[in-house]
Each structure stands twice: as structure tokens, then as C-alpha cells.
N, C-alpha and C positions, 0 to 999 in steps of 0.2 A: 404375298401378293406384291406386285402384279405378276401374273403368269406370262410366260412367253408363248406366243402363238406357234403351234407345231409347224414344222417345215414340210407341208404337203402340197403347197401351191394352191392357187384358186382357179376355178373354172370361169366364174362370172362374178362381177361385183358392180353394184350401183352405189354411187356415193353422192351426197349433197351437203351443202352448207345451209343449215336452217337458221333463220333469223327471227327475232321477235320485233315486228313492226306493225303498228296499228294504223289503219287508214279509215277515216270517217268521211262520208260524202253527203253533202246537202242534197235532199230530195228535190229542192226547188231550183238551186243554181248550179248544181253539180260541182261546186267548188269542193276541193278536198283538203283535209288536214291530216298530216302525217306525223306520227309520234314514233320515233326510233328509240327502242329500249336497248338495254345492254346485252341481252341474250343472243348468243350465236354459238352453234356447235355443229360438228361434223356428224352425219348419220350415214349408215351403210347397211346394205343387204349383201351377204356373201354366200355364194354357192361353191362348195369344194368339188373337185373332180371325183368321179366314181372311185371308191377305195375298196381294196380287198380287206378281209377280216383283220389281218395283222396291222395294216396302216390305220384302219378305223379305230382300233383299240386306243391309240394315242389321242385321237380326236375325242372319243367318248370320255376318256379320263380327263382331258382338258376341260370339256364342257361341264361335266359333273363336278370337277374341282372348283369351278367358278362359283358354285352354289347359287345359281340363278343370277339375279342382279347384284348380289353382294360383292362378288369378286371383280377384279379388273385384270386387263391383259394389255400387252403392248402389241400393236399391229400397224403395218403400213403396206401400201400397195407394192408388191414386188416388182412392178414395172417402172416405178419412180427411181430410176438409176441416174446418176449424174457423175461427170468427171470433174465437176467444180471442186476446187480446194475448199475445205471447211473454213468458215470465217469466224468472227467473234463480235459480240456486241458488249459494251462495257456498262451502258446504262440506258434505260427506257422506262417510261411510266406505264403502269397498268392500263390496259385498254388502248394503248398507243397503236396506230396503224402504220407508223414508219419508225425507223431507228437508223442510227449511224453505225456502220460497221467499223469497229476499231481494228480489225484484222481481216484480210481477205477481200479488201475493196478493189484490188487490181483486176479481178475477174468480171466479165460481163455476165449478168444473171438475167436470163430471158423471162418475160412475163409467162406465167403458167408453171414456173418451177416450184416444186414443193420443197419445204425445208422443215427441220425439226429444231425447236428451241425449248429447252427446259421440259422435255418429254411431251410436247404438244406439236401438232401439225399445222403448218401455215402454207399459204400459196402466195407467190409474188404476183402483184397486180399490175406493175409497170416495169418494163425492162430497165435494169440498172446498167448503165454503160460502164465500161472499164475505167478504173481509177476514180469513180464517183462513189461516195460512201453511203448515200441514202438509199435504203431499201423500203419499198412500199409493199404492204402485204395485207391479207385477211385470213382469218377473223382477227379481231382486235387482240392484242397481247393479253394472255391469261393472268400473268403476274408481273410485278415490277422487276426490272433487272437492275441490281445495284452493284454487282461485281461482274467481271468478265465471264460470259457464258458462250459456249461454242454454238455456232449455227451449222447444222449438219444438213448437207444437200443430198448425199447418196443414201438411198433407202431410208428416208425419214419415217418415223413412227409417231404414234400418239397413244395415249392411254384411253382404253375403251371399256365398256361394260355392256352386257346383253340388255336388250330391251324388254325381255320377258323372263319370268322365273320358270316358265315351262319351256324347256328345250328338248327336242327330240331328233330322231333321224329315221331314215327308211332303210329297209333291207329287202333285197329281192331273192328269188330262189337260187340264184347263182352266187349267193353270199357277197353281193356287191352292195356297198353302203353308200347312201346319199345324205349329205349334210347341207342344209340351208338355214341361215340364221340372220337375225337383224341385231345391230349393235349401235350404240351412240357413244360419242366422246364422253369420257368420265371427267367432269369438271369439279 
């Protein structure tokens, strides 16, 4: 573990960043109190394109090999391609939302660009202009960086696990298989 996601493409994917934030509201004044907790993770529902029997066998083996929620796999949206050169960060504290690039600072990085750092997926929240080193991102950093780590922009991935131990698929009379499943970032 982790398993690599089979190369069959995706037909449809919905993705979200889930946060743990508690809000309480006074019934009398409607004043609110917000408590932001540390929890934040990516969640996704993925539908694969219709597959023939031969292609479906690889997906079946992958899903069964995960053993429900026990196993993990690497996955990233195949549409998140980038021509940016990979950068590096040399230090950052756990739960940081910014860091200084120690290499690769010469490129402009647009807001909305995804990147991978230490096997986790992040999204840039403010455009970083060329030759500026500070990169702002979400979710907060999963682990502290104490030595130089690469920042990967092209086809970034994260570590995922299924949301259920019960995973299945559909088959029609033409032997076309359908797969839809939900997964969450494995923290």
C-alpha cells in the first residue's frame, strides 16, 4: 500500500474540501460565534467511463485489493496538468497556510493551481507573481517540512481511501461495467 489508481480515465468527478467549523448563533441577538477546528480534508465521488470486461477486471482487482477502508491509493485529477517547473520548500510548520519556495520561485503560479507536497494535494489561493517566494494555499499543511521537499505542479496526487467497506459495480447485458465510488483523503 498505497495502490496506484488504474489508468482508465474518469467520466465524472465531484470534489470538495471539507472543513470542521462550528458556528453558534444567539436566538435573541443573532450574534454568532465561530470556532475553527483543525480538521480539513479532500472528499470526492468518482464515476469511471463504461468499461468492457477486460478493462473492468483491473478496476475490480484494484477495488477488492483495497480491502474496503483499510487500504489507501494515490489519485489525482488527470485534468490538473501544468507546465510549471517543480519548486521546492525547505521548511514550514505543520498546519501552515503559506511557505517560502526555496527553488522554483521565478515562475508565476496562478490561484487555483493544484500542487502536491509530501503525497498530499493542495490548491493555491492567491496568485504568486514571478520572483516572489511566498505561496498561499489550502488546506493547511499536513506535516512539518524540515528538509527540502519538492512541490509538484503537474498531475499532483494525494493519498485516498474509500468511504465505505462495501464497494460494488454494475454490469449490463452487453457486458459493460459501471463503477462509481466515494473516497476521502487519507490523513
